[in-house]
C-alpha positions in Angstrom: -36.1 -9.2 -7.5 -32.5 -8.3 -6.6 -30.1 -11.2 -6.8 -26.7 -11.3 -5.1 -23.9 -13.4 -6.5 -21.0 -14.3 -4.1 -17.6 -15.6 -4.9 -14.1 -15.9 -3.3 -14.6 -18.4 -0.6 -12.3 -21.3 -0.1 -9.6 -22.9 2.1 -6.8 -20.8 3.4 -4.1 -21.3 6.1 -4.1 -19.3 9.3 -2.5 -15.9 8.7 -3.6 -16.0 5.1 -6.0 -13.8 3.1 -9.1 -14.0 1.1 -11.3 -11.5 -0.7 -15.0 -12.1 -1.0 -17.0 -10.5 -3.7 -20.8 -9.9 -3.9 -22.2 -8.6 -7.1 -25.8 -7.3 -7.2 -28.0 -7.7 -10.2 -29.0 -4.1 -10.1 -27.6 -0.7 -9.1 -26.6 -0.3 -5.4 -26.4 3.5 -5.7 -29.5 4.0 -3.5 -28.8 1.2 -1.0 -29.3 1.8 2.7 -26.4 -0.5 3.4 -24.7 -3.6 2.2 -22.6 -6.0 4.1 -21.6 -9.4 5.3 -22.8 -11.8 8.0 -21.3 -15.2 8.9 -22.7 -18.3 10.5 -21.1 -21.4 12.1 -23.3 -24.5 12.6 -24.9 -24.3 16.0 -24.4 -20.6 16.4 -26.5 -17.6 15.4 -25.7 -15.6 12.3 -23.6 -12.6 13.2 -22.8 -9.3 11.5 -19.2 -9.0 10.2 -19.1 -5.7 8.4 -21.4 -3.2 6.7 -21.0 -0.3 4.4 -23.6 2.4 4.1 -24.9 4.6 1.3 -22.4 7.3 1.8 -19.4 5.1 2.6 -19.4 4.8 6.4 -18.5 1.4 7.7 -18.8 -0.8 10.9 -17.1 -4.0 11.9 -17.6 -6.7 14.5 -15.0 -6.3 17.2 -13.6 -9.7 16.3 -12.5 -8.6 12.8 -11.5 -5.0 13.4 -8.1 -4.3 12.0 -8.1 -7.5 9.9 -11.1 -7.2 7.6 -12.0 -4.3 5.2 -15.3 -3.8 3.4 -15.4 -1.8 0.3 -17.4 -1.3 -2.8 -17.2 -0.6 -6.5 -20.4 1.2 -7.4 -19.7 1.0 -11.1 -19.7 -2.8 -10.9 -22.5 -3.0 -8.3 -20.1 -5.0 -6.2 -19.1 -5.1 -2.6 -15.9 -6.8 -1.3 -14.7 -8.1 2.0 -10.9 -8.3 2.2 -10.0 -10.7 5.0 -6.4 -10.6 6.2 -4.6 -12.4 9.1 -7.3 -15.1 9.0 -7.8 -17.3 12.1 -9.4 -20.7 12.5 -12.3 -19.0 14.3 -13.1 -17.1 11.2 -14.3 -20.3 9.6 -17.9 -19.9 8.7 -20.4 -19.6 5.9 -20.3 -15.9 4.8 -23.5 -14.3 3.5 -23.7 -11.1 1.5 -26.7 -8.9 2.4 -28.3 -5.8 0.9 -30.9 -3.5 2.4 -32.6 -1.4 -0.2 -36.1 0.0 -0.7 -37.1 -1.3 2.8 -36.2 -4.9 1.8 -33.3 -7.1 2.8 -31.8 -9.5 0.3 -29.4 -12.3 1.0 -26.8 -14.1 -1.1 -26.5 -17.9 -1.2 -23.5 -18.0 1.1 -19.9 -19.0 0.5 -17.8 -21.2 2.7 -14.6 -19.9 4.2 -12.4 -22.4 6.0 -9.2 -21.4 7.8 -7.1 -24.5 8.6 -3.7 -25.9 8.4 
């Protein structure tokens, strides 16, 4: 019954920044983890970043040092700050939540990095 609402995608030039937001319809206080995946047509969906219940994080090697995942528990929202964007970051980004032994997915938001 949980719904995830994503926002923040769009077109940005190489080297630019975007911040994605994912707002959950309910409390994320007891989540196992929440994070972001991305998918390019013809490729498998890959994990980008996750944040766990007590705040620990993990990142894909390709985004370490450039992307930061964070959360605002009061707003039931998780963010993905993306800096120094590269054309290869172009993908559909999906928010995901694992809570109560169930995984939920957002609708996806397109991020395009191009001149």
